N, C-alpha and C positions, 0 to 999 in steps of 0.2 A: 873297154867297148861293150853299148849293153847287146845283152842277149836278144834274140829276135821271139817274136810269140812263138814259131814251133819250137826252135830250143828250150823256153821256158816250159814250155808243156811238159817236154821231153825230161827236163832237170827235173821235175816236177814227180810224174812217173817214175823214175830213176830214186828218188827220193822215197815214195810210197810205194814202191814195188813190194816189199816185205806186208807192210799194212794189208794192201788189196788182195794177197794170196792169202792170209787169217782169215779177209772179211769171205770170200768163197769159201773157204775150206768149214768155216765153220756157219755157213748162211744164216751172217749178221743181216743180208742184205733183203729184207722182209718182200719188196716188191718183184725182185728176182724170181724168187723162189716160189708167189703167189700165182705169179702173168707171166712175168718177161722172157725168162729161159725159157719154159714150153713154148712160149709164141717165136721167137726166133729161132726155134728148132723146127717145128710145124712148118712155118713157111719156108724153109727152105728147102725141107722133105719133100715138102707139095710140087716143089718143081723138080723133082725128082733129076736133078743133075748128078753125072759121074763123076765128076771134080770140082773142087769148089776151093776157091784162097779165102781165106782167113786172115783177113789184114787187120793189125792189130789184135793179135790174137790172144795176146796179156797171158796166162797161166793154164790156155788153152782147154781151158772147158768147154766151148763149141767145137773144136775140134776134135776131140774124143769121140764129144754128143753126135755130133754126126760121120764118126765113122764106125757108131754102134748102129748106122743104118746103113753101112756098105758104101758109104761115099768116102772117093779117095782125098784128103783135106791136106793143101799144104797151109801151116800156118806160120803168120809171119809176123814179128814184132820187133822196135828199137830198143827197148829196154832186158839186157843181157838176163838180169835176174831174171824177171818173167817168162824169159825161152828158156831159161835152167829149171825153174820147176814144171813147167809145159812138160820138157824131155823128161826129166823124173817120173811124172806118170803114166809115158810111156806109148800109149797108143795113138797114133797121128802123128805124120809128119812136119814138124816145125824146126825153125831157124832164125838167127837175126838176121835184122836187114843191113 
């Protein structure tokens, strides 16, 4: 039986979780460093939320960044390895779907 589109995406994330974590930790994605990360954080912070749900939180970079602004954040993801990495870093609440 063939996998659905969603199942293929999740399978791919499971297979590539370690590479993603390494890329984020080593600042290998230049566009994220130059523009994306700051823009996302600034946009959320400008809305002044008290609580936020980070869907597809990955290794938790955004969850941690928003917690630094005093926002109560819950990060969720379907990839166990990414949740484990997020939990290792300690800031914020993360859980597997």
